[in-house]
SEKE-267961 format. One record per atom (N, C-alpha, C): residue in three letters; x, y, z. Coordinates in pm, whole numbers, padded with zeros to 5 digits, always signed. Each point is the difference from the previous one (the first is absolute). Example, Ala and Ser with C-alpha at 12.3 -4.5 7.8 and 13.67 -1.06 7.14 Angstrom:
ALA | +01319 | -00569 | +00780 $
ALA | -00089 | +00119 | +00000 $
ALA | +00090 | +00120 | +00000 $
SER | -00035 | +00105 | -00072 $
SER | +00082 | +00119 | +00006 $
SER | -00077 | +00109 | +00073 $
This chain:
UNK | +00084 | -00117 | +00000 $
UNK | -00084 | +00117 | +00000 $
UNK | +00089 | +00124 | +00000 $
UNK | -00042 | +00102 | -00072 $
UNK | +00075 | +00124 | -00010 $
UNK | -00049 | +00101 | +00103 $
UNK | +00092 | +00086 | +00042 $
UNK | -00036 | +00110 | +00090 $
UNK | -00089 | +00096 | -00077 $
UNK | -00119 | +00025 | +00054 $
UNK | -00097 | +00090 | -00063 $
UNK | -00092 | +00053 | +00110 $
UNK | -00086 | +00093 | -00035 $
UNK | -00093 | +00057 | +00097 $
UNK | -00077 | -00111 | +00071 $
UNK | -00015 | +00016 | +00131 $
UNK | -00073 | -00093 | +00086 $
UNK | +00065 | -00138 | +00010 $
UNK | +00134 | +00000 | -00004 $
UNK | +00073 | -00123 | +00034 $
UNK | +00077 | +00027 | +00128 $
UNK | +00026 | -00107 | +00075 $
UNK | +00082 | +00011 | +00120 $
UNK | +00139 | -00051 | -00038 $
UNK | +00099 | +00085 | +00023 $
UNK | +00137 | -00028 | -00042 $
UNK | +00087 | -00019 | +00124 $
UNK | +00073 | -00110 | +00003 $
UNK | +00097 | -00025 | +00108 $
UNK | +00139 | +00027 | -00055 $
UNK | +00079 | +00074 | +00077 $
UNK | +00133 | +00043 | -00044 $
UNK | +00106 | -00029 | +00105 $
UNK | +00119 | -00030 | -00047 $
UNK | +00120 | +00006 | +00084 $
UNK | +00066 | +00131 | -00038 $
UNK | +00032 | +00084 | +00099 $
UNK | +00042 | +00136 | -00026 $
UNK | +00136 | +00031 | +00062 $
UNK | +00079 | +00075 | -00075 $
UNK | +00123 | +00060 | +00051 $
UNK | -00008 | +00149 | -00026 $
UNK | +00019 | +00078 | +00105 $
UNK | +00001 | +00145 | -00013 $
UNK | +00140 | +00048 | +00033 $
UNK | +00059 | +00075 | -00094 $
UNK | +00137 | +00049 | +00016 $
UNK | +00005 | +00148 | -00032 $
UNK | +00108 | +00065 | +00042 $
UNK | +00020 | +00135 | -00049 $
UNK | +00057 | -00012 | -00141 $
UNK | +00017 | +00111 | -00067 $
UNK | +00044 | -00006 | -00140 $
UNK | +00146 | -00042 | -00015 $
UNK | +00072 | -00010 | +00111 $
UNK | +00139 | -00046 | -00004 $
UNK | +00009 | -00150 | +00026 $
UNK | -00116 | -00066 | +00017 $
UNK | -00002 | -00145 | +00021 $
UNK | +00007 | -00043 | +00145 $
UNK | -00002 | +00094 | +00094 $
UNK | +00002 | -00036 | +00142 $
UNK | -00139 | -00049 | +00042 $
UNK | -00007 | -00123 | +00044 $
UNK | -00128 | -00061 | +00038 $
UNK | -00060 | +00072 | +00119 $
UNK | -00125 | +00040 | -00013 $
UNK | -00074 | +00064 | +00108 $
UNK | -00089 | -00103 | +00068 $
UNK | -00070 | -00078 | -00081 $
UNK | -00087 | -00103 | +00055 $
UNK | -00024 | -00109 | -00104 $
UNK | -00014 | -00120 | +00052 $
UNK | -00034 | -00115 | -00083 $
UNK | -00109 | -00075 | +00075 $
UNK | -00104 | -00041 | -00072 $
UNK | -00107 | -00072 | +00066 $
UNK | +00046 | -00141 | +00036 $
UNK | -00032 | -00043 | +00122 $
UNK | +00033 | -00136 | +00043 $
UNK | -00097 | -00101 | -00061 $
UNK | -00122 | +00043 | -00019 $
UNK | -00104 | -00082 | -00064 $
UNK | -00063 | +00085 | -00109 $
UNK | -00068 | -00065 | -00093 $
UNK | -00065 | +00078 | -00104 $
UNK | -00110 | +00087 | +00060 $
UNK | -00022 | +00114 | -00064 $
UNK | -00105 | +00093 | +00040 $
UNK | -00101 | +00010 | -00113 $
UNK | -00124 | +00025 | +00036 $
UNK | -00108 | +00006 | -00098 $
UNK | -00063 | +00137 | -00006 $
UNK | -00053 | +00032 | -00117 $
UNK | -00079 | +00122 | -00015 $
UNK | -00105 | -00025 | -00107 $
UNK | -00105 | +00081 | +00003 $
UNK | -00107 | -00005 | -00100 $
UNK | +00037 | +00095 | -00112 $
UNK | +00015 | -00054 | -00120 $
UNK | +00045 | +00077 | -00117 $
UNK | -00118 | +00071 | -00066 $
UNK | +00025 | +00123 | -00043 $
UNK | -00101 | +00069 | -00079 $
UNK | -00040 | +00136 | +00054 $
UNK | +00093 | +00072 | +00059 $
UNK | -00030 | +00136 | +00045 $
UNK | -00059 | +00009 | +00139 $
UNK | +00030 | -00096 | +00085 $
UNK | -00052 | +00000 | +00137 $
UNK | +00098 | +00058 | +00100 $
UNK | +00110 | +00058 | -00047 $
UNK | +00102 | +00063 | +00084 $
UNK | +00071 | -00096 | +00093 $
UNK | +00014 | -00126 | -00042 $
UNK | +00070 | -00099 | +00081 $
UNK | +00149 | -00005 | -00030 $
UNK | +00042 | +00072 | -00103 $
UNK | +00140 | +00000 | -00042 $
UNK | +00024 | +00129 | -00077 $
UNK | +00126 | +00037 | -00014 $
UNK | +00033 | +00122 | -00074 $
UNK | -00056 | -00009 | -00143 $
UNK | -00065 | +00107 | -00049 $
UNK | -00058 | -00004 | -00135 $
UNK | +00098 | -00040 | -00110 $
UNK | +00125 | +00047 | +00005 $
UNK | +00097 | -00036 | -00104 $
UNK | +00032 | -00150 | +00003 $
UNK | +00003 | -00057 | +00120 $
UNK | +00025 | -00144 | +00013 $
UNK | -00120 | -00076 | -00054 $
UNK | -00119 | +00044 | +00036 $
UNK | -00120 | -00066 | -00049 $
UNK | -00005 | +00003 | -00152 $
UNK | +00035 | +00113 | -00059 $
UNK | +00003 | +00011 | -00146 $
UNK | +00101 | -00097 | -00061 $
UNK | +00118 | -00013 | +00061 $
UNK | +00104 | -00090 | -00051 $
UNK | -00041 | -00147 | +00014 $
UNK | -00084 | -00031 | +00099 $
UNK | -00043 | -00138 | +00022 $
UNK | -00116 | -00042 | -00092 $
UNK | -00068 | +00095 | -00058 $
UNK | -00114 | -00030 | -00087 $
UNK | +00041 | -00100 | -00109 $
UNK | -00074 | -00109 | -00011 $
UNK | +00025 | -00101 | -00103 $
UNK | +00105 | -00103 | +00037 $
UNK | +00068 | +00017 | +00112 $
UNK | +00102 | -00098 | +00042 $
UNK | -00068 | -00125 | +00054 $
UNK | +00079 | -00105 | +00016 $
UNK | -00052 | -00127 | +00050 $
UNK | +00102 | -00059 | +00099 $
UNK | -00037 | -00109 | +00062 $
UNK | +00085 | -00065 | +00101 $
UNK | +00141 | -00021 | -00054 $
UNK | +00098 | +00041 | +00080 $
UNK | +00142 | -00013 | -00037 $
UNK | +00059 | +00123 | -00065 $
UNK | -00086 | +00090 | -00051 $
UNK | +00051 | +00122 | -00062 $
UNK | +00060 | +00092 | +00106 $
UNK | +00100 | +00078 | -00043 $
UNK | +00068 | +00094 | +00089 $
UNK | -00010 | +00139 | -00059 $
UNK | -00004 | +00099 | +00089 $
UNK | +00009 | +00139 | -00044 $
UNK | +00100 | +00071 | +00090 $
UNK | +00052 | +00110 | -00049 $
UNK | +00092 | +00084 | +00075 $
UNK | -00033 | +00144 | -00039 $
UNK | -00054 | +00076 | +00093 $
UNK | -00049 | +00135 | -00030 $
UNK | +00073 | +00101 | +00086 $
UNK | +00045 | +00108 | -00062 $
UNK | +00058 | +00111 | +00075 $
UNK | -00113 | +00096 | +00034 $
UNK | -00012 | +00030 | +00128 $
UNK | -00104 | +00091 | +00048 $
UNK | +00065 | +00128 | +00051 $
UNK | -00037 | +00111 | -00058 $
UNK | +00045 | +00130 | +00051 $
UNK | -00083 | +00029 | +00126 $
UNK | +00044 | +00092 | +00085 $
UNK | -00074 | +00026 | +00124 $
UNK | -00149 | +00024 | -00021 $
UNK | -00036 | +00075 | -00102 $
UNK | -00142 | +00029 | -00024 $
UNK | -00079 | -00125 | -00042 $
UNK | +00070 | -00105 | -00044 $
UNK | -00065 | -00126 | -00039 $
UNK | -00005 | -00100 | +00115 $
UNK | +00065 | +00034 | +00110 $
UNK | +00010 | -00095 | +00113 $
UNK | -00057 | +00064 | +00126 $
UNK | +00087 | +00048 | +00089 $
UNK | -00044 | +00051 | +00129 $
UNK | -00003 | +00152 | +00007 $
UNK | +00015 | +00066 | -00114 $
UNK | -00010 | +00145 | -00006 $
UNK | +00130 | +00070 | +00032 $
UNK | -00003 | +00130 | -00024 $
UNK | +00115 | +00084 | +00033 $
UNK | +00005 | +00021 | +00151 $
UNK | +00118 | +00025 | +00050 $
UNK | +00017 | +00029 | +00142 $
UNK | -00060 | +00137 | +00028 $
UNK | -00084 | +00010 | +00102 $
UNK | -00067 | +00124 | +00036 $
UNK | +00052 | +00048 | +00135 $
UNK | +00084 | +00103 | -00002 $
UNK | +00060 | +00051 | +00123 $
UNK | -00105 | +00052 | +00099 $
UNK | -00118 | +00036 | -00050 $
UNK | -00106 | +00049 | +00089 $
UNK | -00061 | -00111 | +00085 $
UNK | +00034 | -00125 | -00030 $
UNK | -00050 | -00112 | +00080 $
UNK | +00097 | -00037 | +00113 $
UNK | +00103 | +00080 | +00018 $
UNK | +00093 | -00020 | +00111 $
UNK | -00037 | +00100 | +00110 $
UNK | -00018 | -00051 | +00121 $
UNK | -00045 | +00084 | +00111 $
UNK | +00084 | -00024 | +00124 $
UNK | +00005 | +00102 | +00081 $
UNK | +00060 | -00011 | +00133 $
UNK | -00115 | -00013 | +00099 $
UNK | +00018 | -00085 | +00099 $
UNK | -00103 | -00019 | +00102 $
UNK | +00067 | -00007 | +00137 $
UNK | -00074 | +00042 | +00100 $
UNK | +00051 | -00006 | +00136 $
UNK | +00018 | -00146 | +00042 $
UNK | +00114 | -00033 | +00052 $
UNK | +00031 | -00137 | +00046 $
UNK | -00103 | -00049 | +00102 $
UNK | -00052 | +00091 | +00080 $
UNK | -00095 | -00034 | +00107 $
UNK | -00133 | -00054 | -00053 $
UNK | -00030 | +00020 | -00130 $
UNK | -00124 | -00049 | -00059 $
UNK | +00002 | -00151 | -00024 $
UNK | +00116 | -00062 | +00016 $
UNK | +00017 | -00140 | -00038 $
UNK | +00030 | -00086 | +00122 $
UNK | -00016 | -00131 | -00015 $
UNK | +00032 | -00091 | +00111 $
UNK | +00149 | +00006 | +00034 $
UNK | +00034 | -00034 | +00123 $
UNK | +00141 | +00007 | +00042 $
UNK | +00093 | -00086 | -00083 $
UNK | -00052 | -00110 | -00055 $
UNK | +00085 | -00092 | -00078 $
UNK | +00017 | +00042 | -00146 $
UNK | -00028 | +00126 | -00032 $
UNK | +00011 | +00051 | -00137 $
UNK | +00139 | -00030 | -00057 $
UNK | +00002 | -00053 | -00124 $
UNK | +00126 | -00031 | -00069 $
UNK | -00010 | +00042 | -00146 $
UNK | +00114 | +00027 | -00060 $
UNK | +00005 | +00027 | -00143 $
UNK | -00053 | -00123 | -00073 $
UNK | -00086 | +00022 | -00098 $
UNK | -00060 | -00109 | -00077 $
UNK | -00143 | -00029 | +00041 $
UNK | -00042 | +00043 | +00119 $
UNK | -00139 | -00020 | +00041 $
UNK | -00091 | +00082 | -00090 $
UNK | -00123 | -00049 | -00017 $
UNK | -00094 | +00069 | -00087 $
UNK | -00128 | +00033 | +00076 $
UNK | -00060 | +00114 | -00040 $
UNK | -00123 | +00048 | +00061 $
UNK | -00092 | +00052 | -00108 $
UNK | -00129 | -00024 | +00015 $
UNK | -00097 | +00054 | -00093 $
UNK | -00045 | +00135 | +00052 $
UNK | -00010 | +00096 | -00092 $
UNK | -00038 | +00134 | +00040 $
UNK | -00077 | +00065 | -00115 $
UNK | -00100 | +00081 | +00035 $
UNK | -00072 | +00075 | -00103 $
UNK | +00093 | +00103 | -00061 $
UNK | -00017 | +00021 | -00130 $
UNK | +00085 | +00093 | -00071 $
UNK | -00087 | +00112 | -00059 $
UNK | -00012 | +00110 | +00070 $
UNK | -00070 | +00116 | -00053 $
UNK | -00149 | -00005 | +00014 $
UNK | -00066 | +00096 | -00064 $
UNK | -00144 | +00020 | +00014 $
UNK | -00084 | -00106 | -00071 $
UNK | +00060 | -00071 | -00095 $
UNK | -00079 | -00099 | -00075 $
UNK | -00025 | -00127 | +00080 $
UNK | +00060 | -00013 | +00117 $
UNK | -00024 | -00116 | +00086 $
UNK | +00072 | -00126 | -00044 $
UNK | +00082 | +00010 | -00103 $
UNK | +00075 | -00115 | -00050 $
UNK | +00102 | -00043 | +00106 $
UNK | +00009 | -00130 | +00024 $
UNK | +00099 | -00050 | +00095 $
UNK | +00124 | -00046 | -00074 $
UNK | +00115 | +00027 | +00059 $
UNK | +00127 | -00045 | -00053 $
UNK | +00074 | -00076 | +00108 $
UNK | +00088 | -00088 | -00043 $
UNK | +00088 | -00069 | +00092 $
UNK | +00130 | +00081 | +00006 $
UNK | +00035 | +00043 | +00120 $
UNK | +00123 | +00075 | +00021 $
UNK | +00102 | -00092 | +00067 $
UNK | +00122 | +00004 | -00049 $
UNK | +00109 | -00079 | +00056 $
UNK | +00094 | +00091 | +00078 $
UNK | +00038 | -00043 | +00118 $
UNK | +00097 | +00074 | +00081 $
UNK | +00136 | -00020 | -00065 $
UNK | +00061 | +00111 | -00046 $
UNK | +00129 | -00010 | -00068 $
UNK | +00116 | +00051 | +00085 $
UNK | -00031 | +00075 | +00106 $
UNK | +00105 | +00049 | +00087 $
UNK | -00062 | +00043 | +00132 $
UNK | +00077 | -00013 | +00107 $
UNK | -00042 | +00047 | +00132 $
UNK | +00117 | +00078 | +00057 $
UNK | -00026 | +00124 | +00038 $
UNK | +00105 | +00084 | +00057 $
UNK | -00058 | +00080 | +00115 $
UNK | +00056 | -00021 | +00116 $
UNK | -00044 | +00072 | +00120 $
UNK | -00150 | -00016 | +00020 $
UNK | -00073 | +00110 | -00011 $
UNK | -00144 | -00005 | +00027 $
UNK | -00083 | +00002 | -00128 $
UNK | +00062 | -00029 | -00115 $
UNK | -00069 | +00002 | -00129 $
UNK | +00015 | -00134 | -00072 $
UNK | -00104 | -00031 | -00079 $
UNK | +00005 | -00117 | -00088 $
UNK | -00028 | +00048 | -00142 $
UNK | +00071 | -00054 | -00096 $
UNK | -00023 | +00033 | -00141 $
UNK | -00089 | -00109 | -00058 $
UNK | -00113 | +00042 | -00059 $
UNK | -00096 | -00092 | -00060 $
UNK | -00004 | +00024 | -00150 $
UNK | +00005 | -00107 | -00077 $
UNK | -00001 | +00010 | -00146 $
UNK | -00119 | -00077 | -00054 $
UNK | -00089 | +00071 | -00071 $
UNK | -00121 | -00061 | -00058 $
UNK | +00020 | -00051 | -00141 $
UNK | +00121 | +00011 | -00053 $
UNK | +00028 | -00053 | -00133 $
UNK | +00018 | -00152 | +00008 $
UNK | -00034 | -00069 | -00108 $
UNK | +00032 | -00141 | -00011 $
UNK | +00153 | -00012 | +00002 $
UNK | +00055 | -00104 | +00062 $
UNK | +00146 | -00013 | +00004 $
UNK | +00067 | +00001 | -00137 $
UNK | -00073 | -00034 | -00105 $
UNK | +00059 | -00002 | -00135 $
UNK | -00042 | +00120 | -00084 $
UNK | -00065 | +00098 | +00062 $
UNK | -00039 | +00121 | -00073 $
UNK | +00124 | +00068 | -00056 $
UNK | -00012 | +00048 | -00122 $
UNK | +00111 | +00071 | -00063 $
UNK | +00101 | -00090 | -00069 $
UNK | -00019 | -00131 | +00008 $
UNK | +00097 | -00093 | -00059 $
UNK | -00051 | -00059 | -00131 $
UNK | +00089 | -00011 | -00097 $
UNK | -00029 | -00078 | -00120 $
UNK | +00029 | -00146 | +00036 $
UNK | -00087 | -00089 | -00044 $
UNK | +00008 | -00140 | +00040 $
UNK | -00001 | -00092 | -00120 $
UNK | +00049 | -00121 | +00022 $
UNK | -00008 | -00108 | -00100 $
UNK | -00090 | -00108 | +00059 $
UNK | -00112 | -00026 | -00067 $
UNK | -00097 | -00100 | +00043 $
UNK | +00012 | -00118 | -00095 $
UNK | +00056 | -00110 | +00049 $
UNK | +00016 | -00121 | -00081 $
UNK | -00088 | -00108 | +00060 $
UNK | -00071 | -00072 | -00084 $
UNK | -00086 | -00106 | +00053 $
UNK | -00016 | -00113 | -00101 $
UNK | -00042 | -00114 | +00054 $
UNK | -00033 | -00118 | -00079 $
UNK | -00145 | -00035 | +00029 $
UNK | -00076 | -00027 | -00105 $
UNK | -00139 | -00042 | +00017 $
UNK | +00000 | -00145 | +00046 $
UNK | -00054 | -00024 | +00119 $
UNK | -00006 | -00134 | +00057 $
UNK | -00127 | -00071 | -00045 $
UNK | -00112 | +00074 | -00002 $
UNK | -00126 | -00059 | -00046 $
UNK | -00097 | +00111 | -00039 $
UNK | -00098 | -00038 | -00081 $
UNK | -00107 | +00091 | -00042 $
UNK | -00128 | -00082 | +00003 $
UNK | -00105 | +00056 | +00062 $
UNK | -00129 | -00066 | +00001 $
UNK | -00110 | +00103 | -00014 $
UNK | -00117 | -00046 | -00040 $
UNK | -00115 | +00090 | -00008 $
UNK | -00040 | +00042 | +00141 $
UNK | -00033 | +00127 | +00015 $
UNK | -00047 | +00050 | +00130 $
UNK | -00143 | -00046 | +00022 $
UNK | -00037 | -00017 | +00125 $
UNK | -00139 | -00033 | +00033 $
UNK | -00082 | +00128 | -00007 $
UNK | -00131 | -00014 | -00007 $
UNK | -00089 | +00116 | -00002 $
UNK | +00018 | +00082 | +00127 $
UNK | +00020 | -00066 | +00112 $
UNK | +00020 | +00070 | +00127 $
UNK | +00127 | +00082 | +00000 $
UNK | +00108 | -00054 | -00057 $
UNK | +00126 | +00073 | -00007 $
UNK | -00016 | +00125 | -00085 $
UNK | -00067 | -00014 | -00114 $
UNK | -00021 | +00114 | -00088 $
UNK | -00085 | +00106 | +00071 $
UNK | -00104 | -00044 | +00070 $
UNK | -00087 | +00093 | +00072 $
UNK | +00077 | +00076 | +00109 $
UNK | +00085 | -00071 | +00073 $
UNK | +00077 | +00062 | +00109 $
UNK | +00119 | +00080 | -00053 $
UNK | +00052 | -00038 | -00115 $
UNK | +00113 | +00071 | -00058 $
UNK | +00136 | -00051 | +00044 $
UNK | +00005 | -00120 | +00060 $
UNK | +00128 | -00060 | +00037 $
UNK | -00014 | -00152 | +00004 $
UNK | +00114 | -00069 | -00013 $
UNK | +00004 | -00146 | +00000 $
UNK | -00028 | -00053 | +00139 $
UNK | -00067 | -00116 | +00009 $
UNK | -00033 | -00059 | +00130 $
UNK | +00121 | -00022 | +00087 $
UNK | +00110 | -00043 | -00058 $
UNK | +00120 | -00027 | +00078 $
UNK | +00080 | +00127 | +00027 $
UNK | -00045 | +00110 | -00057 $
UNK | +00065 | +00129 | +00022 $
UNK | -00044 | +00051 | +00137 $
UNK | +00092 | +00052 | +00074 $
UNK | -00033 | +00053 | +00132 $
UNK | -00051 | +00143 | -00009 $
UNK | -00025 | +00045 | -00121 $
UNK | -00046 | +00136 | -00028 $
UNK | +00106 | +00103 | +00037 $
UNK | +00121 | -00045 | +00019 $
UNK | +00110 | +00091 | +00029 $
UNK | +00081 | +00022 | -00126 $
UNK | +00105 | +00077 | +00012 $
UNK | +00084 | +00026 | -00117 $
UNK | +00073 | -00125 | -00044 $
UNK | +00026 | -00008 | -00129 $
UNK | +00072 | -00113 | -00055 $
UNK | +00142 | -00003 | +00054 $
UNK | +00059 | +00115 | +00014 $
UNK | +00137 | +00010 | +00051 $
UNK | +00000 | +00090 | +00122 $
UNK | +00053 | -00050 | +00106 $
UNK | +00023 | +00083 | +00118 $
UNK | +00148 | -00007 | +00032 $
UNK | +00051 | +00101 | +00059 $
UNK | +00142 | +00004 | +00031 $
UNK | +00017 | -00018 | +00150 $
UNK | +00077 | -00098 | +00036 $
UNK | +00029 | -00026 | +00140 $
UNK | +00144 | +00041 | +00023 $
UNK | +00020 | +00092 | +00094 $
UNK | +00135 | +00049 | +00025 $
UNK | +00053 | -00053 | +00129 $
């Protein structure tokens, strides 16, 4: 079966920077619902169209095609006293961002004296990336998957997350 709209695609993925330094590799295959459901980067989805089990792709993603440009306005200073005593660099907190009520995940990037630096950018924001993958399987999506907009085995989370 070929990758097409309303198919569930399982992939083995390697994400690297453009110099070939591995950022993340999936330990197990990951699945997404193909066909504009925002389960994968649009350029990757386009490159996978028509592929079948065993096919490989390698796509260069500019920041605007992946996690976006780095936004310095998403970096904030916060009083250390607002956080638990065990605060450490790398911890993450959800916080509303502005009047629109949108929530962002902020990562603690530095702690100095009575201040903590919080960064609401994705850790890979501003980076050009190389997304290489192999199609492990392709199957027709169920009616329920199409209605929900994600594959049953998908945790509804991002296809790639960065663990530091």
